[in-house]
C-alpha positions in Angstrom: 0.0 0.0 0.0 1.4 3.4 -0.9 1.9 6.1 1.7 -0.8 8.2 0.2 -3.2 5.3 0.5 -2.2 4.8 4.1 -3.1 8.4 4.9 -6.4 8.2 3.0 -7.3 5.0 4.9 -6.5 6.7 8.2 -8.9 9.5 7.4 -11.6 7.0 6.6 -10.9 5.1 9.8 -11.2 8.4 11.8 -14.6 9.2 10.3 -15.9 5.8 11.4 -14.4 6.0 14.9 -16.4 6.1 18.2 -14.8 9.5 19.0 -16.4 11.1 15.9 -19.6 9.0 15.9 -22.5 11.4 15.5 -20.3 14.4 14.6 -21.3 14.6 11.0 -20.1 18.2 10.5 -16.6 17.3 11.9 -16.4 14.2 9.7 -17.2 16.4 6.6 -14.6 18.9 7.7 -12.0 16.1 8.2 -12.7 14.5 4.9 -12.5 17.8 3.1 -9.2 18.7 4.7 -7.8 15.3 4.1 -8.6 15.5 0.4 -7.1 19.0 0.2 -3.9 17.9 2.0 -3.4 14.8 -0.2 -4.5 16.3 -3.6 -3.1 19.8 -3.2 -0.1 19.6 -0.8 1.3 23.0 0.0 -1.9 24.8 -0.9 -3.4 26.8 2.0 -7.0 26.1 3.0 -8.9 29.3 3.8 -11.6 29.8 6.4 -13.9 31.2 3.8 -13.3 28.1 1.7 -14.4 25.8 4.5 -17.4 28.0 5.4 -18.8 28.0 1.8 -17.7 24.6 0.5 -18.2 22.4 3.7 -20.6 24.2 5.9 -22.9 25.7 3.3 -22.4 29.3 4.3 -23.5 32.0 1.8 -20.9 33.8 -0.4 -21.2 36.9 1.9 -19.7 34.9 4.8 -17.7 37.1 7.1 -15.2 35.3 9.4 -14.8 38.4 11.6 -18.5 38.1 12.7 -19.0 34.4 12.5 -16.6 32.1 14.4 -18.2 28.8 13.3 -15.2 27.6 11.4 -12.7 28.4 14.1 -15.0 26.6 16.7 -15.3 23.6 14.5 -11.6 23.4 13.9 -11.0 23.6 17.6 -13.4 20.8 18.2 -11.8 18.7 15.5 -8.3 19.2 17.1 -9.6 17.9 20.4 -11.3 15.0 18.8 -8.1 14.0 17.1 -6.3 14.2 20.4 -8.9 12.1 22.1 -8.8 9.5 19.3 -5.1 9.0 19.4 -5.1 8.8 23.2 -7.7 6.0 23.1 -8.8 3.7 20.3 -6.2 5.0 17.9 -3.2 4.7 20.2 -1.6 2.0 18.1 -2.5 3.4 14.6 0.6 3.5 12.4 -0.5 6.9 11.0 -1.2 10.1 13.1 -3.3 12.9 11.7 -3.0 16.3 13.1 -4.5 19.8 12.6 -1.9 22.2 13.8 -2.9 25.3 15.7 -3.4 28.4 13.6 -3.8 26.4 10.4 -6.5 24.6 8.4 -4.0 22.2 6.8 -3.9 18.6 8.0 -0.5 16.9 8.5 0.2 13.2 8.4 2.9 11.4 10.3 3.9 7.7 10.4 4.3 6.7 14.0 8.0 6.8 14.8 9.9 3.5 14.9 13.6 3.1 15.8 13.7 6.8 16.4 12.7 7.9 12.9 9.4 8.9 11.5 8.1 9.8 8.0 8.2 13.5 7.0 4.8 15.1 7.4 2.6 15.8 4.4 1.1 19.2 5.1 -0.3 22.1 3.2 1.2 25.5 3.9 -0.2 26.8 7.2 -3.0 29.2 6.7 -2.2 31.5 9.6 -5.2 33.1 11.2 -4.9 36.8 12.0 -4.1 37.5 15.7 -7.6 39.0 16.1 -9.2 35.8 14.9 -6.8 33.1 16.1 -8.5 29.8 17.0 -7.8 27.7 20.0 -8.3 24.0 20.7 -11.5 24.4 22.7 -14.5 22.2 22.6 -16.9 22.5 25.5 -18.4 25.5 27.2 -18.4 23.9 30.6 -16.8 26.1 33.2 -16.8 23.7 36.2 -15.3 20.3 36.0 -14.4 17.5 33.6 -13.3 14.1 34.9 -9.5 13.7 35.4 -9.9 10.6 33.4 -10.2 12.7 30.3 -7.1 14.8 31.4 -5.2 11.6 31.7 -6.2 10.5 28.2 -5.0 13.8 26.8 -1.7 13.6 28.8 -1.2 10.0 27.9 -1.5 10.9 24.2 1.5 13.2 24.6 3.5 10.5 26.4 2.6 7.5 24.2 3.5 8.8 20.8 7.2 8.5 21.3 7.5 11.8 23.0 6.7 13.7 19.8 9.9 12.5 18.2 10.5 14.9 15.4 9.9 13.7 11.9 12.8 13.4 9.5 13.8 16.9 8.4 11.6 18.6 11.0 12.9 22.0 12.1 14.1 22.6 15.6 12.1 24.8 18.0 11.5 28.3 16.5 13.7 31.1 18.0 10.8 32.6 20.1 10.4 29.3 21.8 14.1 29.0 22.4 14.3 32.4 23.9 11.3 32.1 26.2 11.6 28.4 27.3 15.4 28.3 27.6 15.5 28.2 31.5 13.1 25.3 31.5 14.6 23.2 28.7 18.3 23.8 29.6 17.8 22.3 33.1 18.7 18.6 33.2 15.4 17.7 34.9 12.1 18.0 33.1 9.8 20.6 34.7 6.7 19.7 36.8 3.4 20.9 35.5 1.1 21.4 38.5 -2.5 21.6 37.6 -5.4 22.7 39.8 -7.8 20.2 41.2 -10.3 22.0 43.5 -12.3 20.1 46.1 -15.8 19.1 45.2 -18.7 17.4 46.9 -21.5 15.5 45.3 -21.4 13.0 42.5 -21.1 13.6 38.7 -24.3 11.8 38.0 -26.3 13.8 40.6 -24.6 17.1 40.5 -21.4 18.5 42.0 -20.4 21.8 43.6 -17.3 23.3 45.3 -16.5 22.1 48.8 -17.4 24.7 51.4 -16.2 24.4 55.0 -17.7 24.1 57.6 -20.9 23.5 55.6 -19.6 20.2 54.2 -17.8 18.9 57.3 -17.8 15.1 57.2 -18.8 15.0 53.5 -16.8 13.0 51.1 -14.5 15.2 49.1 -13.5 14.6 45.5 -10.2 16.2 44.6 -9.4 14.5 41.3 -11.4 16.7 39.0 -10.1 19.6 36.9 -11.4 22.1 34.3 -11.4 21.6 30.6 -9.1 24.6 30.2 -6.6 23.1 32.6 -6.6 19.8 30.7 -6.0 21.5 27.3 -3.4 23.8 28.9 -1.4 20.7 29.9 -1.7 19.4 26.4 -0.4 22.7 25.0 2.6 22.6 27.2 3.3 19.0 26.3 3.3 20.0 22.6 5.6 23.0 23.2 8.2 20.9 25.0 7.9 18.3 22.3 9.5 20.9 20.0 12.6 20.5 22.1 12.1 16.7 22.3 11.7 17.1 26.0 9.2 15.8 28.5 6.9 17.5 31.0 6.0 15.7 34.3 2.4 16.2 35.4 1.1 16.3 39.0 -2.2 17.5 40.4 -2.0 20.3 43.0 -3.1 18.2 45.9 0.0 16.0 45.5 2.5 18.8 45.2 5.2 19.0 47.9 7.8 21.6 48.8 10.5 19.2 47.7 9.1 19.6 44.2 9.5 23.4 44.6 13.1 23.1 45.9 14.4 20.8 43.2 12.6 21.5 40.0 11.4 24.2 37.6 7.6 24.4 38.0 4.7 25.4 35.8 1.4 26.1 37.6 -1.8 25.7 35.6 -4.9 27.3 37.3 -5.6 30.1 39.7 -4.8 30.0 43.5 -8.6 29.6 44.1 -8.3 26.0 42.9 -4.5 25.5 42.8 -4.1 26.0 46.5 -0.4 25.1 46.5 0.4 28.4 44.8 0.0 30.0 48.3 3.0 28.0 49.5 5.5 29.3 46.9 6.6 32.6 45.4 3.8 33.9 43.2 2.6 37.0 41.5 2.7 40.3 43.4 1.4 42.9 40.9 -1.7 41.0 39.7 -3.2 38.8 42.4 -6.3 36.7 42.7 -8.8 37.9 45.2 -12.5 37.6 45.8 -14.2 40.9 45.9 -15.5 41.8 49.4 -18.0 44.5 48.3 -19.9 45.9 45.4 -22.2 44.3 42.8 -19.7 41.5 42.1 -19.1 40.7 45.8 -17.7 37.2 46.2 -16.6 36.9 42.5 -12.9 36.1 41.8 -11.0 39.0 40.3 -7.5 39.7 39.2 -6.6 42.7 41.4 -4.1 45.3 40.1 -2.0 46.2 43.1 -0.5 49.3 41.5 -2.7 50.6 38.7 -1.0 52.7 36.1 -2.8 55.5 34.2 -5.7 53.9 32.2 -5.6 50.7 34.1 -8.4 49.3 36.3 -8.1 48.2 39.9 -9.7 44.8 39.3 -10.4 42.7 36.3 -13.3 40.1 36.2 -14.7 37.6 33.8 -18.2 37.9 32.5 -20.8 37.7 35.3 -22.4 34.4 36.2 -25.7 34.2 34.5 -24.5 36.2 31.5 -23.0 34.8 28.3 -19.2 34.2 28.8 -17.5 36.6 26.4 -14.5 37.8 28.4 -12.0 36.5 31.0 -8.7 37.7 32.3 -5.5 35.8 33.1 -2.0 36.3 34.4 1.2 34.9 32.9 3.9 35.3 35.5 7.6 34.2 35.6 9.1 34.4 39.1 12.2 32.9 40.8 11.5 29.7 42.7 12.2 28.9 46.3 15.6 27.7 45.0 17.1 30.7 43.1 18.5 28.3 40.5 14.9 27.3 39.5 11.9 29.1 38.0 8.2 29.1 38.5 5.8 30.0 35.6 2.2 30.7 36.5 -0.6 30.4 33.9 -3.9 31.2 35.5 -7.2 32.7 34.6 -10.2 33.7 36.7 -12.0 30.8 34.9 -10.9 27.8 33.1 -11.1 29.7 29.8 -8.5 32.2 31.0 -6.2 29.5 32.2 -6.4 27.8 28.8 -5.7 31.0 27.0 -2.7 31.8 29.2 -1.1 28.5 28.4 -1.7 29.0 24.7 -0.3 32.5 24.9 3.1 31.1 25.7 2.8 28.1 23.4 2.0 29.9 20.2 4.6 31.6 18.1 2.7 34.7 17.2 1.7 35.6 20.7 5.1 34.6 22.1 6.8 36.9 19.7 4.6 39.8 20.9 5.4 39.1 24.5 9.1 38.8 23.9 9.0 42.1 22.0 7.4 43.8 25.1 10.0 42.2 27.3 12.8 43.4 25.0 14.0 39.8 24.8 15.5 38.8 21.5 18.0 36.1 22.5 18.5 33.3 25.0 19.1 34.7 28.4 17.1 37.9 27.9 13.9 36.9 29.6 13.7 38.2 33.2 11.0 37.8 35.8 7.7 39.5 34.8 4.0 39.5 35.3 1.6 39.9 32.3 -2.1 40.5 32.5 -4.0 39.4 29.4 -7.6 39.9 28.3 -9.3 36.8 26.8 -12.2 37.0 24.4 -14.6 34.1 24.5 -17.0 33.1 21.7 -19.5 30.2 22.1 -17.5 28.7 24.9 -14.2 29.0 23.0 -11.4 31.4 23.8 -10.6 33.0 20.5 -8.2 35.8 21.3 -5.8 36.9 24.0 -4.6 40.5 24.3 -1.8 41.8 26.5 -3.3 44.5 28.8 -0.4 45.3 31.2 3.1 44.1 31.8 5.3 44.5 34.9 8.9 43.6 35.2 10.1 42.3 38.6 
């Protein structure tokens, strides 16, 4: 069987998989992108093209006001991840839809340290104002850790993202930003939040509240969708260096971890309680408001507002459509001065996801490095960045740098 036939067969297998069962629109999108990649390699696929030829949108389709294609592409990325972390874990061919692109790539699963070069169309980069993210569900509360483990397992079972033959090394912005984490001999720990819940998934769950829930069984192995996908983003970023990340939920974190390793915290201190035990952000801090119409809501409080800046930044109110969130990206020295702590946290799971993507995507990373005046390895110093996240239909679609503090 020719390589092209292998790739075509994998597309057909995906469309008949349990993961994509019932997702007719995603199957149509996958088949179309597969045909384009195989029949017209190197030819970009446009958002307008998908809208009119696959989803039946009218010729006056405007991607700036209709995020359907970006949302569907995000869902497809997650479905592909889920498939190769479960029923497709042994497939000889891996199909991917890279972020910021509508061009499929195909890889032969690596053997003896070598893989086949990817077949991919030229990336159709979305503009920063319309960049898509791998998001799929609008749930703000919890998703079972089992799904998190499936996603993480995917990153760890495909030969640690061994680069395909001829694949380039990590782009310069990644080398500049991530140098302190990849130059260390030990792989960093990614510590993700896992808040305490009571109740059962089948009957309803809510956050644990003491002393109201004294004596009630507590579940601490759940995390948000955004945290799950943030871990996946980080795994992909470190894969560019052919490096690992080690993953641990917050409740299992110890100070020994902080003393001896670089750390990446995913999730806010309201759920990632271990952040209170180590150096954290000082300029933009998470606090629940004690007064006003949003009393009790979690906010990012600006400790030293500059002209034009607000004192507190909050996500869209509960009960209203989620259209906005805020997050902090902070790089601070660890308890051991020879190690670093990176904090990626939003006031909701959407913000956390966007914060991770902000440092795992080349275009946003370049913008951040420009503001940090960092152009070469060794230039990145401790900082805190506040970002605004736009959310559409439960999908973070854009992240904008609002304020930056050097430490």
